[in-house]
N, C-alpha and C positions, 0 to 999 in steps of 0.2 A: 504493499499499500503506499502511496506516496503523500506523506503528510504535509511537506513543507509547501507545496502549491496552494492549497486551500486554507492553509491553517496561519491564522495572524497569531503569531507567537514569539517570543524574544527569549524565553527560557531554554534549556536542554530538553532535548527529545533522546528517550533509549529507547531501542528496539532491541530485536532478538541477534541483531546484527552487530551491537556492540559490545565490546569486552566487559564493559561494567554491567550487563543486564542481568547476569546471573546473579549478584551481589545485590543489585539494585532491586530485583523481584522479590525480595525476602522481606519477611515481616517479623516483629518479635516472636511471635508463636510459630517456630521453624518446623512444628509438624503439619502447618499447612505450606504446601508448594502449588502455586498456580504461576499461569504464564501467560501474563496479558499482551496485547499487540504491540503495545507502546506504554512507556511512562513518560507524561508530560510534567516537567519540573517548573512549576510556574515561579515567577520571580515577582509578581506585581498583581495586581487584581485586575489590570487588562489581560494580561495572559490567562487568567483564570476563565474569564469573560471569553477571549479567542478559543480555548480549548473547548469550554462547554458549547458553544456556538457550533464549531466542527462537530464535536459528536452528535448534537441534535440534527443538523442538517444531512449528516451522512449515516444517520440512525444507527450510531453504534453505542453499545452499551458502554458505561462508564461506572469507574466507583472514585471516591475521594479520599486522600490519604493525605494524614499529617505525621501523627508519631509511628503510625502502624502498628499500634497495639490492640486492636480490636480480636479480643479472644478467638472469635470464629473466623477471621480474616476477611470481615467483610468490606475490608478497603482495598482489597486486590480481587483477581478472578481472573478465570481463561478467555481468550479471545474477546479483552475489551480494552479500552484504554483507563489508564490509571490517570487522574487529575491529581498532581501531587503538589501540596502547598508547604512541604518543609523547609524550602529556602525561602520563604517568606518570613524574615526574623526580626523587623523593626520593632523597637520597644521606644515608646517616650513616657515621661513622667511629667505631671502637672502637680507640683508640691502645693500651689495655691488652692487647687480643688481636691488635693490628695486623690486622685486619680492615676491609672495608669492605662495606656494603650498599647496593644500588642496586635502584631500579626499573626495570622493563624498558623505558622509554622513554627512559633516558638516552642519550645519544651519546658517541661517544669524546672529543670535543672537551670536554663537559660534565663528563666524571669526570676527565681529565687537568688540568684548571683546578682541580676541588675538591682532589685528593689533591696535585696538584704545588705547590700554594699552601700546604699543609700539611708540605712537604719530602719528599714520596712520589714515587718512580717509579711508573710501572703499565705491565705488559706488555698495553697496549692495539694497537688497529690505527692505521694511518698516514692514514685518509681521516676528517676532522673529524665529517662528518655520519652514519657509518655507525653503526648502533643496536648497542651493546654486547652485548645479548641474542643477536642474530643473529650476530654476528662470534665469539661464546664457542661458540655451539653447534657452530656448524661446524667449531670447529677455534680460531681466533684466532691468525692469524699478524699479527706485528708485529716491529718491527727491536729488540726485547727480548727476541724469544724465544729466543735461542741463550743468554742469560744466565737467564733467569726461566721459560722454559718458555713453552708457547703458553698462549694466553687460559684454556681449559678446564683446565689442568693448575692453576691456580691458584685455581680454583673449590671451595669448600667445601661450599656448599650452594643449593640452587633452590627456590622456592616457585612451584608450578605448579597451573592449573586443570585437572582431568582431564576425561575424556568425561561423568561424571555432574554437572558444575559443581561439584565440591567442589575445596575448596583442599588439595592435600598438600604435604608436606614431603620434599625428597628430599636424603639425603646419605648418609654413607659408613654410618650406621647404622640410617638410616629408606630403604626403597625403594632399597636399594643397587644392584639390578640396573638400576633406572630411571635412577640416578647415573650409572653406567657408560654407559647409552644416551646420555644428552645430552650427556655429553662427548665429540663429535664428529659426532653424527647429523644435525645441519642442523637449522633451525629447523622448528616447526609439525607434526611427526612425531607426539608423545607427549601433547601438551595444550599450553595456554597459558600460558608462563611471565610470571610477574608479578614476581617479584625474583631475584636473584642476589648472594651473599653471595661474598667474593674475599679472601683471604689477600694482605696487603700486602707486598713486598719491602721491606728497611731504607732507611730515609731516608737520602740523599746530598745533596752540595752540588753538584756540578758533572757534566757528560757532556760530550763533544766530539759536534758535529753536525758532517757534512762532505759535499761532493759534488765529484764528478770528473765533469769534460766533455769529450768528445773529438768536436769537430766536423767535419764533411766526412770523414767515414770511408769508408774503402774495404770491400770484401766481407772482403777477406783481414783488414785492420786490425780489424775487427768479430769475425771468428773468432779472431784472436789474443787480444782482450781477452776473449772467453768462455773461451779456454784457459787464461789467467792465474787469471780469476774461479775455474772449477771446480778448479784446481789449489791455489789458496788453503785452499779450502774443505775440505781435506783434514785440513790441520792450523790451521785457523784459530783465534785465542783467542777463546774463549765470550764476551768482553765486545764483540766487534765483530759487527756484522750490517748487510747492505747490500742494497738492491733496484736491480738493474743493467738498464738498458731499451736495447735497441737498435732502434732506430726509423727510419721514413723520414717525416718530415713536410711539410707543406706549406711552412712557413715556414723550416726548416732545412736540409731534403733528408736525407740518410743522415748519422746521428750516433748517439753512445752516452752516456748519461748515468746514473751511480751516486750515490743518495744513502744515506747509513746514518748510524749511531749508535755510538759507543764509550763505554764506561763506562771512561774514564780521561780521559789528557791528551793534547795534541796532538804532542807529541814521540815518545811513544810509540807512537800511532797511525801517524806518518808511516814509521817503521820496520816496523810488519806490513805496511801497504800499498806498501810501495818498488815492488814489482814492475808494479802498477798506474799509479804515480806517474810512473815513470822512460818512459813510454812517449812517443813523439813528439806534440807538441800538447795533451798533456793539461793540462787547466785545473783546479786544484783550490782550494777553499775549505774554511776549517777556522775552526770557532768553539768555543770552551770556555765553556760557560754553563750557566745552571740547566736542569734536564731539563724544566721547563714551558716556557722559551724555546726551545728544541730543538724539541720537538714542534711548538710554533707555528710554526717555520720550515718544518718538514716537512710539516704540513697545509696550508700557504699554497701548496702547488704545486697543488692538487686545484681543479677547477673545481666550480661549484655542482652542474652536471647536463651529460650530455652524450649522444648517440645512439651506440650501439655495439655490438659482438659480440664476446665474449671468452669464455676460458675459461683451465683450468690444468691440467697434469698433472706427475707426479712424477718427478724425476731421482734414480735411484740407481745410477748407475755415472759413469765417467770414460769421456768423449766422443773419439773419433778427431779429427784436425784436418779429415779429410773429412768427417765427420757434422757438424762445427760449419761448416764453409764452406757446406753445404748448409743449413744453419739459417740463417745471415747472408744466402745467395744469395736466400732467399725473401722478404727484404726489399727488394731491390733495385727492385721496381716496387710502388706503391702502387695499390690498386683503385681504380676511376673514381669519382670524389668524396670519396675518403677524405682526411682531414686530418691524419691522425696513424695509422700503422700501426707494431705493434711485435711483438717477442719480448722478454719480461722474465723475469729471474731472480730469485726472492724467496728469500734465502738461510735455510736448515734447519740443523739440526746442532745441537751444543753439548746444552744441557738438553734438547732436544726428543726427542733420541735416548737420553736418560737412560731413559724409559721404553719397555718394550715395547708391540708392535705390539698385545697384546690387553688390556692394561692400562686401557685407555679405547677407547671407540669410534672414533677416529682410528686408524686402521690403518697410514699410511704415514709413519711414524716414523723409518724407516730413509732415508728420502731426504735428498740433499744441498741440493735446492732445488727450487722449483718453477718448470716452464717455463709461462711463461703468454703466451697469444697474442691478439691486439687489434686490430681495426680501429675508427676513429671517424669520423663523418660529420656533415654539417650538415643537407643537403637530403637530405629522406625520399626522392625518386625514386631514389637510390642504394643504399638499404639491401639491397637482393637481391645486387648486385655486390660490395658488402662481406661480406654473410655467406658468399657463395659463396667469396670471398678467404680469409676464416678457414678455412672446411672443408677447401679444399685443402691449406693449409699445416699444418693438423692431420692429414692423414692421413700426412705424414712423422713429425710430433712424437708421433703415437700408437705409431710404429715404434720409438722409441728411449726410451719413457717407460713408466712402470708407474701406471695409475691415474689417478682424475679426482679433484680438488680441490672438494668438496661447495659451498664457500663460493663458487667460480666455476664456479656451474653452467651445464651445455651441453643445450638441449632436445634436440637430435638424437641423443642418446646412446642405444645400444641396451644392452640389459642395464644399466640406470644404477646399480643396487643393488650388485651387484658391482664397479662400475669406483668408485664412491664409499666403498664401506665395506670391499673386498677381503675377506679372510678374516673380517671381524667381521658379514658381511652375514646369516648364518642365526641367530645371537644376537640380532641388531636384530631379525628377523621375528618372533623367538619372545617376545620382549620387548614389541614391537608391539601381538601378539596377546593378551598379559596386560593391558595398561593402556590399551588403546584398542580392544577385542574387535569394536566395531559401525564402526570405520574412519571415525569421526567428524571424524579430522583427516586432510586428503588434500589433495591437490594435483597436478598432473602428474607429478612425481618424488617423492613420498612414498613412505614405508618401505608395504610392504604387508604 
């Protein structure tokens, strides 16, 4: 296919004929291998417009990619064009209004570096290479969300290329229904976001980054840690948030690991976390440091890529010890070929619950935390066994949870719109019809 004759585009075009193609077609989940016709690396919103109009005129399917972290690989595909915004990296800050504007290719680590060196915290994600745009559109869970709200709660404006190839502004006063929808509906449903403007939290000097490790845990011990965690979250100071992983790994066996952030000092935090710290064999580490240093320590635990199957659902009630024991029991055996299998609790509450479930498209605000399930493997011959392991454990998790997190998508979901958007699904369908009447923006789990 001859792209350059009809395509109004100033960015780089990578096709199967290019030496970079094999690497450039990869996404973070290396279990997903797709072969697009071409990858169009946009460097401006005009490039985005040109790429989109070309695909529409030629009736070519396309996907939109920023950080490439969609768990199910919906930012890539076979025999289609990838409109990639990852090279759109501009960031500007307005200290008079305490806002920051970013282009849609900016990653978590890049935004943290930019605002952190200027003394600001930011309610971003924990994985450094996740695109801030995709993170925000699907909700925006992070270790600061209990204090500052989800990523989407801090957006004041989007700039978006719509189905006509027109650049539109989206905020509370302009296209306000779309502004509601973009905050929680996931990426790629209504257009191509080219920039986002966020309000910034107040500047601060230091925070406490902490970890608690429980090596060689039994099923009963894991269930007990889960129980303490859920009870803490009933009254937890909103300046604290945690991610608690209960896992079975090739290197460590069965263990638990908590990582978190506190907007305060170490001694105060130790008092708050006393029930977790008093457990036998608990190994804790605390560092009172700048926000940016704390985030860099958290980001350092993530690999550059991996092969995995994962999803997450919302926990909205207190579980009995029997239910938690059953959850812990599901981890006692890893699937064949798995190097890491886990159930992970991602803390919610605090500022997340301050908004009602219909105030934005993010519906499951009343939840206490997200329960994630994951298995990671290295050799592709074990992919099916690992996927089946996740599916079998998920059957039980579904029984005790409500709804699925759109930023942890799961391809086997039936009635995915209801699962992802709950009581907001119908309104999202209506807004989709208004802003994308020809369903130009679609992928396997897009809003219809």
